[in-house]
C-alpha positions as a Markdown table, in Angstrom:
| # | Residue | x | y | z |
|---|---|---|---|---|
| 1 | Met | 104.5 | 56.6 | 96.6 |
| 2 | Val | 102.3 | 56.6 | 99.0 |
| 3 | Asn | 103.1 | 58.4 | 102.4 |
| 4 | Met | 99.3 | 57.5 | 104.5 |
| 5 | Val | 96.6 | 55.0 | 104.3 |
| 6 | Asn | 93.3 | 55.2 | 106.2 |
| 7 | Val | 90.2 | 53.2 | 106.4 |
| 8 | Asp | 86.8 | 54.4 | 107.2 |
| 9 | Ser | 84.0 | 52.5 | 109.2 |
| 10 | Asn | 83.0 | 51.0 | 106.0 |
| 11 | Asp | 86.5 | 50.0 | 105.0 |
| 12 | Phe | 87.0 | 52.0 | 102.3 |
| 13 | Val | 90.9 | 53.1 | 102.1 |
| 14 | Tyr | 91.9 | 56.5 | 101.5 |
| 15 | Ile | 95.7 | 56.9 | 99.9 |
| 16 | Tyr | 97.9 | 60.2 | 99.9 |
| 17 | Gly | 100.9 | 59.9 | 98.3 |
| 18 | Ile | 103.1 | 61.7 | 95.5 |
| 19 | Ser | 103.1 | 60.5 | 91.7 |
| 20 | Asp | 104.9 | 62.3 | 88.5 |
| 21 | Ser | 103.1 | 59.6 | 86.2 |
| 22 | Pro | 101.5 | 61.4 | 83.2 |
| 23 | Asn | 99.3 | 58.0 | 83.5 |
| 24 | Phe | 98.2 | 58.5 | 86.8 |
| 25 | Pro | 94.4 | 57.1 | 87.0 |
| 26 | Val | 92.8 | 60.5 | 88.5 |
| 27 | Thr | 88.8 | 59.8 | 88.1 |
| 28 | Pro | 86.6 | 61.7 | 85.8 |
| 29 | Gly | 84.8 | 65.0 | 87.8 |
| 30 | Ala | 88.2 | 64.7 | 90.2 |
| 31 | Tyr | 89.2 | 68.2 | 91.6 |
| 32 | Asn | 92.4 | 68.4 | 89.4 |
| 33 | Thr | 93.0 | 65.9 | 86.7 |
| 34 | Ala | 95.8 | 67.5 | 84.8 |
| 35 | Pro | 98.8 | 65.2 | 84.4 |
| 36 | Pro | 101.6 | 66.5 | 86.6 |
| 37 | Glu | 104.6 | 68.3 | 85.3 |
| 38 | Val | 106.7 | 67.6 | 88.6 |
| 39 | Leu | 105.7 | 65.7 | 91.2 |
| 40 | Arg | 102.0 | 66.0 | 92.5 |
| 41 | Ile | 100.1 | 65.1 | 95.7 |
| 42 | Phe | 97.3 | 62.7 | 94.8 |
| 43 | Val | 94.5 | 61.4 | 97.3 |
| 44 | Ala | 92.4 | 58.8 | 96.3 |
| 45 | Lys | 89.7 | 56.4 | 97.7 |
| 46 | Leu | 89.5 | 53.0 | 96.9 |
| 47 | Thr | 86.7 | 50.1 | 97.6 |
| 48 | Pro | 87.2 | 47.7 | 100.7 |
| 49 | Asp | 88.3 | 45.2 | 98.1 |
| 50 | Leu | 90.9 | 47.4 | 96.4 |
| 51 | Gly | 89.1 | 46.4 | 93.2 |
| 52 | Thr | 87.7 | 49.8 | 92.2 |
| 53 | Val | 89.0 | 53.6 | 92.4 |
| 54 | Val | 86.0 | 55.8 | 94.2 |
| 55 | Phe | 87.8 | 58.9 | 93.3 |
| 56 | Cys | 91.5 | 59.9 | 93.0 |
| 57 | Thr | 92.7 | 63.7 | 92.5 |
| 58 | Phe | 95.4 | 65.9 | 92.0 |
| 59 | Ile | 96.4 | 68.2 | 94.5 |
| 60 | Gly | 99.1 | 71.2 | 94.9 |
| 61 | Ser | 100.3 | 73.1 | 91.9 |
| 62 | Pro | 100.9 | 71.9 | 88.7 |
| 63 | Ser | 104.2 | 73.0 | 88.3 |
| 64 | Ser | 106.0 | 73.7 | 91.1 |
| 65 | Glu | 108.9 | 71.6 | 92.6 |
| 66 | Glu | 107.5 | 72.7 | 96.3 |
| 67 | Asn | 104.7 | 69.8 | 96.5 |
| 68 | Trp | 106.4 | 67.5 | 98.6 |
| 69 | Ala | 104.1 | 66.3 | 101.8 |
| 70 | Phe | 106.1 | 67.1 | 105.0 |
| 71 | Asp | 103.1 | 66.1 | 107.6 |
| 72 | Pro | 100.2 | 64.7 | 105.9 |
| 73 | Phe | 96.9 | 63.8 | 107.7 |
| 74 | Ile | 94.4 | 62.4 | 105.9 |
| 75 | Lys | 90.5 | 61.7 | 107.6 |
| 76 | Pro | 87.5 | 60.0 | 106.1 |
| 77 | Leu | 84.5 | 61.8 | 107.0 |
| 78 | Ser | 80.8 | 60.2 | 107.4 |
| 79 | Asp | 79.7 | 61.9 | 104.3 |
| 80 | Gly | 82.2 | 59.8 | 102.1 |
| 81 | Ser | 84.5 | 62.7 | 101.6 |
| 82 | Val | 87.8 | 63.0 | 102.9 |
| 83 | Leu | 89.6 | 66.0 | 105.0 |
| 84 | Val | 93.4 | 66.4 | 103.7 |
| 85 | Ile | 95.7 | 68.8 | 106.0 |
| 86 | Asp | 99.6 | 69.5 | 105.1 |
| 87 | Asn | 102.5 | 71.9 | 105.2 |
| 88 | Thr | 104.1 | 72.9 | 102.2 |
| 89 | Leu | 106.6 | 75.7 | 101.2 |
| 90 | Asn | 104.5 | 75.9 | 97.8 |
| 91 | Pro | 102.8 | 79.5 | 97.7 |
| 92 | Asp | 100.4 | 78.2 | 94.7 |
| 93 | Phe | 99.2 | 75.2 | 96.4 |
| 94 | Arg | 95.5 | 74.5 | 95.5 |
């Protein structure tokens, strides 16, 4: 489920959402590639034509039910990375 979408000045698309799919397309070298045991937050960057996933990673605890996004905010940065801000009840969020 997608919670937030943002677009940078070069039209790359940034997506913030949640998934519990064991086959979710995280990219090699991502911050966290472990398949979720429960709903996990993901952050992804897609090319302007939406045809290629530039990066996709999970964030949050791999086994906690408290990974819900309460007030997500994503902001593309000028170097191609993304700033992610949210609130959580999870003491093990990473």
